[in-house]
Steps between C-alpha positions, in 0.01 A plus 500: 500500500435352157825650371708381794335161559382450133131518413448121493585478871282787620161328531636241744689768699178704512314214664779450756532868578127560543454199734800600715389866527137408578613265779683796652187715473625728225293685238616367160492680163564313170626735225637547153348406156171397660294628207776650290318459169249755630753778449384472135180298511171546691468140622750256661620177344388160635852443633496831686167414669639159601813665638291745709280221632789265578654780712178517695491125543862522612384728778594854383320794668540739206588506130665807360473688177814671368519648153143388431373767746787752483549549130278257307208577272245325727564579869135480601442176311814342653375582853161352422657189341720426803210561739272267307759225465598489868137515613417190295817326631400574858156348443654150428815527711376252761463239224862519394746261663823661636803395295788516756584254774521620857873434521588734213794740502508829305862421406361218281427778244876529450530148359683505166274551206431168323678515167482135388215502247501118484330504838207711374166308500264779402467527128523819295239522222595751224239623255639509141460801280692739274760577770587136566400262219784555253746218434768710672299564814346157574827336611579813707163474666566136584847583634349783716280244676174454301346161589168534309426708191146631467347511155218752523236391242359854492795570277508181292529630146745529219679172568684629809411189713591264216841669487564538873388164639772293321763762604408452864533122476820523298688742738374324814636168373832657387546671842401188697214691675153377586277769351119462476239685300156632595227588253268764630156504337353847469152420624189711449567873465252768601550848362297811424467570128616776267450873541278720282750783548719623787530320834173532704508658842311294767389727784405364841123470541412505124276232357627330179362231275725192494428238241604272212558684166187488287708551187843629392394864550393439860823632660588652832376860529376738776225315684568155352767231550497200268676165466534289180256204465725210585372180673694587814398868512134408441523267796658776715216750437237228536642401839478849642222594745399820671788578742771320299831686489696527176864609513663665199872538419633291787252658741596863436130558411202336660128490406209331671191357332186697594259338251501193283306576180566166324769227473705741287418845646566654839490837667791578725600774740858627490644429844866589422544701188783572261581537136378190310707390201431230246561129569562527871454191714185421692483294822189382679605363845147442619390228260611163360483562125304222331722435197753238399844543655668437162424720203532393141852654501586311819388166349715568190796600723456197723497265202827662381664474843390135545674393178838657578802272500636439755176542699450834681501455880224739611180660352333785688125554491424867555208626713421152638184530711413137563605138435305479168721774353797262522298205375473683165878469458492137611230434236732643231781267615255209482380594156860521373579166667796653692653216708521556874881516498497782244230708660613842637420597858179700515561831672187714578571871537306625808375846391133501609354509852270211403806273469563542871161358581541214252871430578455134601346406169758698305792338684351154444541549121842663518867412537618862543350838595580861427422785735438756228513821702420734213129440431460348848605837636246682281216261594584444865667838569880524527489516881338156530743323265796428735280312752322320216842408358604342830181300521515384136865392520437312828196322355671405175815379670301280733352338188845442349468762221783705348428865573597812300459850639476759222447865406696811601765290673782738408304742281729802569 
């Protein structure tokens, strides 16, 4: 159907077909590329989970696996992934409003595909990097449809931003296009430390020490996991209590605190094991981490972004948990005496469950909002993200905010 109708027209046709078939009492199966990345990978992408759940919310009775089950590397995992995603979708289905009017016609799916890009209102945000930030590629990216370029401050080094920013402004002006820029502050990073030797196997049920490095030789080894002594990582370990879950490497491994020995030392049980390598990310969904939202690097990056000419349009605050996290950026603008008409729109990235509880205060300090499905999927669980996305977008739009949805949008 995607070949004959074109892929862009399939989602609307799917809604029409499912509704028509269900009204006639038919059993409906939705099929093809449901979790296609799982032919090679053990977990689905955020987009695939959203696609599965939207099929359920459309009314489908079944979702089908093709190559994922027939010839892929992870047939069992793909079955479990689909079952888990649709179960979660069913649990909130009654809270989702139907999207089609009663006087619909399935033939509406045959409307000509919209080809006039001047009618498009949804912006495309493109992250810049080695594949796209050359002087040759920037005008091509603009011509392809980029509306906003993202400058990821995690990679601000070597003068790349200083070189790229003027090029964006130059080519947008030459091409007569309105192109904006978004500076994305890295935010606090939480990672395990270095290894003493080879990767360490974590076996379900084992008890490990988990703590802040006592010195440079206190590295990860059998029976002990360590983190470097940064302000943010000290706050993470201090905030843990008995029963707190820590997720490692995007949730591939999971440990649970069984004993708190001090503010810097824990004992944990391995709940979901694996091979632990150096510098893998750590997420703690259960707690609001008591540290500043902006690190020293973020403050330096924010000061750089705020002095760009012409002014940058958006600045993202990563891992925003509460309104005060955004106030830190406002305070920097105040300190630098940035006039109101030159201040970028503050865009919190919603990546922690705590932000959902504190969303009213966050929105009150913001002009934009990003549904950052990567870490949100780790902390909330990927199967709860599509419903959270709908709630966040609705809430933010009601408040008049500009909303960006991000992460694994077209990852394949």
